[in-house]
N, C-alpha and C positions, 0 to 999 in steps of 0.2 A: 727408558722411564726415568722421569725426572725424580731427582733426590732433593728434598728440602734441606737448606741449610739453617742450623739452629745454633744460636750462641747462648751459653749458660755463664751468668755471672753471680758468684756468691763467694763472700770470704770465708764460709764455713766449708772446709774441705770435704767433710763427710756428706753434706747435703749436695754440695757441687758434683762429687763423684757419682752419688746416687742417681742423680738427675741425668748425667752424662750417660752413664751405663744403661739406664732404662731406655733412653732414647736411641742410643746405638743399636740396641737390641730391636728397635722397631724399623731399623734400617734408614734412619736420618743420618746427614753428615753433621756431627757435633763437634764444637770447639768450645772448651771451657776456660774460663778467666777467674781470677781470684779477686778482681776489682772492677770498677766502673771505667777507669782509664783504658784498660786492655780491650774491652769489649766495644767502646767508642772508636778507637784506633782501627779495630778490625773492620767496623762498619764502614769506615771511609775508604777501605780498599776495594770493596765490591759488595755485590748484591746479597742481601741477608733476608730469609723469609720470616724468621721468628727469633725473638729475643726473650729469654727467661732471666729476669734479674731480680736479685735480692733487694728489698727496700733499704735496709741498713746495712751500709758497707763503709769503707773508709772515707777518704777525701772526696770521692765521687760516688754519691749514692744512687739509689734506683731511680728516683725522681729526675736526677740529672741525665741518667742514661735515656730514660724515656723522652724527655725534652729534646736531646740531641737527635734521637732516631725520628722523632717526628718532624725535626726540622730537615735533616738530610735525606731520610728515606721514609716518606709518609706511608708507603705501602707495606712497610715492615710491621708485623703485629708484635706487640710487646705485652707479656704476661709478668706481672710482679710476683715475687715470693715473699711470703710474711709469716711471722709467727703470730699468735693469737694477741699478743700485747701490742703488735704494731698494725693492728687492722685499720686503725685510723688512717695510717699512711697508704694503705691499699686503696682505702676509699677516695683519697685525695688523687692517687694515680689514676684511678678509673675516671674521675672528673677531668683529668688532664689528657685523657685518651688512650690509656692502657686498655687492652681489649678484655683481660680477665686477671684473676689472681688465684695463686695456689697457696693454701694455708699449710704450714708445717705442724706436724709431721706429714710427709707426703705418703700417698698411697699410689701404688703402680697403676691401677686402673683409672684412677683420678687423674694422674699425669698423662696418660695416653689419651683420655677423653678431652681434656682441656687443650693439649697440643693439636690434636686432630681438629677440633672445633676451630681454633685460631688459625690453622693453615687453611682450612676450608674458607674462612672468613677472608684471608689474604688473596686467595685465588679469585673469590667473588668480586673483591674490590678491583683487582687487576682487570678481569673480564669486563666489569661494569665501566671502567675507565676506557677500555679499548673501544667498547662499543658506543660510548658517549663521543669519544673522539671521532668515530666513523661518521656518526650523525653529524657533528659539528663540521666536519669537512664537507659535507654535502650542503649544508645550509647555516644560515646565520642565527637562526631562531630555534631554541630547544627549551622546552618548558619541563624536562624530565628531571624529577627529584627522587632520589631513592636508590638504594644499593642492595636491597633484598634480593633472594633468589627469584621470588615471583616477579619482581620488576625486571631483573635482568632478562628473564624470558621474553617480556613484552618488549624491551629495548632490541633484543635479537630480531624479532618479527618486524618491528618498525624499520630497523636498518635494512632488512632483506626485501621488504615489499615497497619501500619508498620510491624506488625507480621504476617500478612496474606499472602497468595500466590497470592491474586487477582491482576489482571491487572489494572493499574491506568492510567486515561487519564487526563493530566494536560492541562487546557485550560486557555488562557489569552493573553493579548496583548504583543507584543515584549518588553522585558525589565523588565517584572514583577518578574522574578526570577524562572522560571519554572525548570531550571536545578538544582538550589539550593534546591528546594523542593523535586525533584527526589532524590537528594543525601541524603537529611534528611530522606526520607522514608527508602532508603537502609541502612543508617548508623544506623537506630534505629530498624531494623528488625533482624531476626535470620540470615540473609544472609550477614550481616555487614563484616565478615571476608572473604567474597568471593569477586571476581572482580565486580566493578562498571565500565561499559564501555558505554560512550556516542557515539552516531553516528548522524551526521546531515544529514537527508535524502534529503535535498535540496542542499547540497554542492557538489554532485558528480552526473555525468550523471548515468542513470539506469544500464548501462552495468558494469560501475566500482563499483557501489553500491552493486550490486548483488554478484560480486566476493568478495568484502569486507565483506559482511554480512554472506554469506553461504560458502565462501572458494572455491577452485578449485583444480582440479587434474592436473597433469603434462600433457602438451599437449592440454589442454582444449581449448586454444586460443593461438595465436601469443604472444610470451613473457612469456608464462606459462611454465618456464623451470624446475619447481618443484612443489610439493604439498604444498598447504597452507591452514591452518584451517582458518575458517572465524570468525567473531565477536560472532556469537551464540556459537560456541564451546569454544572460549576464555573466554566467561562470564558463562561458566557452573557453576552452583551452585550459581550464583550471579545474577546481575541485568543488562539488556540491555536496555538503555535509548534512545528511538527513537525520537529524536527531529525533529520538522517540518515534522511530519508524514503526513500531508496533501499533501505534495509535491511528495509522493511515486507514481510512475507509475503504471498502471493497471497490467502488468505482475508481478511486484514485490508485489503488493497487494495480488495477488493470492497465490504466493509462501509463504508470510508472514503468511496468513491465514492458510495454510496448515501446517506450522511449529507450529503454536498456537494450532491447532487442535491435531496434532500427536505428539507434543513434540520431533520431529526429524528433522534433516536437511540432505539435499543431496548436496554435493558440485558440483559447475559447472563442467561439463564434467564427472561426477562420476555416479556410478550405485548403490553403497550401501548407506544405510541411517545411519546416526549417531545420537544416542539418546541424548538429552540435557535436562537439568533442568534449565530453565532460567525464571526469572520473568521479564515481560516487563512493563515498564513505558513509556508511549508515551506522546508527548506534540505537541501542535499546537496553532497557533494564528488565525486559520481560523475556520469556522463554519462547522465541519465534518458533522453534521446532515443535514444541508442545501446541502452541497455537495452531500451526499448520495441521497437525494431527487431529485437532479438534475442529477443524474446518473453519477457524476464526481468522486465518491469514493464509493467503494463496501460497500453496507449496511450490509451484513453479517460480514465483517471486522470491520465496525463501531461498531456493537453490541458486537463483541469480545473485542475491546479495551475499550468500554465505560462501563466496569463493575463498576468501582469506579471513577466517574467523580469528579475532583476538579477545581473549577474556582478560578484563582487568580485575585484579585482586582487590578484595575489601581491605580497608586499613587494618582490620582485626587480623587478616592474613599476612600483614607486613609490618607488624608492630616495631621491628627493628629500624624501619624508616622513620619512625615518628621524630626522634631527635633531629635528624636531618630536615624534615619538613618543617618542624618548629623553628629551627634556626633560620630556613628559608623566609617563612612567613614573618618572623620576628624582624628580620633585617627590612623586609618589604614595607612593614607598617611603622617601624621605629623611625624610618626616614621622615615620616610626616608627623611624628609626635612632637608636642611642644615642650614636653618635659623629658629630662634626660634618663631614658631607660636603658640599661646597658646589658641585661642578661636575664636568665631565668634561674630561680632558685633550684637546687637539686630535688627538693621535696615537691616543687611545682612539676618537674620533669616526671617524677614518679607517678604523680596522678594523671598526667597526660598519657603516659605509657600504659597505665592499667585501664583506663577507660575504654569501653567497647567500640565507640564511635559509630553509631547507627547511621549517622550522616556522612560518614567517611571523610575524605580529605576536605571537602567543602565545609563540613562542620568544624574540623580542626582549624581551618583558616579563619572562620568566623570567631572561634574562641579565642585565638591568638590576636586577632585585631581588637577584639573586645578588652583583653587583658592589658594590651599596650595602652589602650585608650584610657583605661581605669586606674592604671598603676600610678602611684604617688611617689614611689621609691625607685632606687637605682635597679631593683631586681623585681621581676614578676613573681608574685606570692600566689599561693593557693587560693587566697581571698579574691584575687583578681579573676579568677576563672568562674564560668557559669555554675550555678548551683547543680545543675544536672551532671556536669563533669566532676565536680568534687564528690558528690554523693555516690554517683555510679562507679567512680574509681575506687572509693573506699569499699563498696560491696565487692567489686572484682578483686581487690587487692586482699580482702579477707578470705575469699575463696582461694586464691592462690597460696596464701600463707598456710592454710589448712592442708594443703598439699605437701607442705614441708619440703620445698624444692630449694636446696641451697645453691643451685647453679643458675637460678632465674636471673636473666640479664638485664634488669632494670637498675637505675642508680637508687641504692638503698641508703637509709639512714644508718648511722653507726649502731644504733640500738637494734635495728632489725638484722643487721649483719651479725651481732653478737648472739642474738636469740638463735638465728638459724645455725650458727656455728655450734652453740651449745646443744642444740637438738641432734645435729650430726654426730658430734662427739659422744653424746649419750647412747645414741643408737649403736655406733661402732664398739662402744665398750659394754653393750648389752645392759646398760643401766648401772654398771659398777661405778658408784660415785668416787671410790679411791682412785681407780684408774683415770676417770674422767677429770678429776681435780689435777691429776699429775700432768696429763697431756695439756691441759689449759694453764698450767703453771700457777695455780691458786691453790689455797686450802679448802677443806670441805666446808667449812662455815661460809666462806665466800661463795662457794658453789650453791649452797642452799639459798642463800640470799639472792643470788642472780636467778635461780629458779623461780623463787617467790615473786621477784619483780616481774618476770616475764609471764607469770601465771602458769607455770609448768609444775605438774605434780610429780615429783621424784621420790615420794615417800617421806616418812618422819626421820629426822635426824635423831639418832640414838647413840649414846656414848658406847663405843665398842661394838657397834653394829657391824662395822666393816673393819677389817684390819689390812694393812699392807701385807700382800703375799711374802712368804719367806723365801 
């Protein structure tokens, strides 16, 4: 069984030993250091899974440790340790790539939770990298962006099915990237040098779609002044991507089923059959199985299509991929921008991560293209986002704040971090203002002023209402 290697760096001996002992009890291989120099030197010697580093240390602080590990070992997760007074440094560390932070004083359960989550994240990144490399080794073109658990499962299926001849059915909401996945399957398989032809089954009436897909002979209908090969023949040896397959009419469903069974097509108005070798990848945002049960889609065709089903997650199910997608689209559209846009404000990223994205990745891409086009400064601001995104994100953010989740992994403003930390400390002290103020390192008057600023009702301040326990 693999044992994760964790490095702890803190110039506070008590905090350092507390962390090291707690992690050793969980079965991890732990090495402790009193400063940043030692932990960086150890990192150069061999693989490290996780680094826990204090922000404020001697000559080499936690941000330096973070930057060095990002440079020499990008797949090592870094968690920063901070006191309440240095939360601003923790926010800066997260902006620079730290996975999470732990606020002092530590609670054992919180340490275990953050460490497990960080190590799971590390493992996910490594698996994601491996599967992406596997795909890259098979083909030169890969549109896959994201490192979430849900997308990793998609990558695995793409890698495994690419070289096979099996029919693939892609399912998912509109805008989730079904055509991109279809192209990735084609580009990473042995048909990569043959045509990839997409056809939208819902874009044309059945009569036109039939002649497009199967071709026609001269004189087959008015306007058929010559013979034309259809898309099946044009994609011979390659892949035919049938998008919105659920919109196919009954007659075309029968004809498609026959082609899939016999691997030959007959042109409209023709009598001879033409052999074809075509891999079919179909896509739908509808529940084909349910349509088949209702008699609205042929069940035998459904079974033919549903050999390897791949379900693409909605963007709401893979929110952790949003920063990566934002960066991808930002770089794509920044190249064509006439004014110098260099990045995205953290508060803009908060809104992008909180919005529900009913239009999924397509809607996100459109929002980033718009923001880059409208931005007049070096950074994309919330005002550059569509109104629907700004308002929808605020509504969603309010709902999440009401859940009082201090571990929610979006980029937060310093004020939001302070509020959540204050709520957590008050909960842990069961509302005891004396204990809460002591933990926070402030006096009670400051505690009341903070609570008032954040709209928290912690009771009236009364002289002598609470005394320091003897």
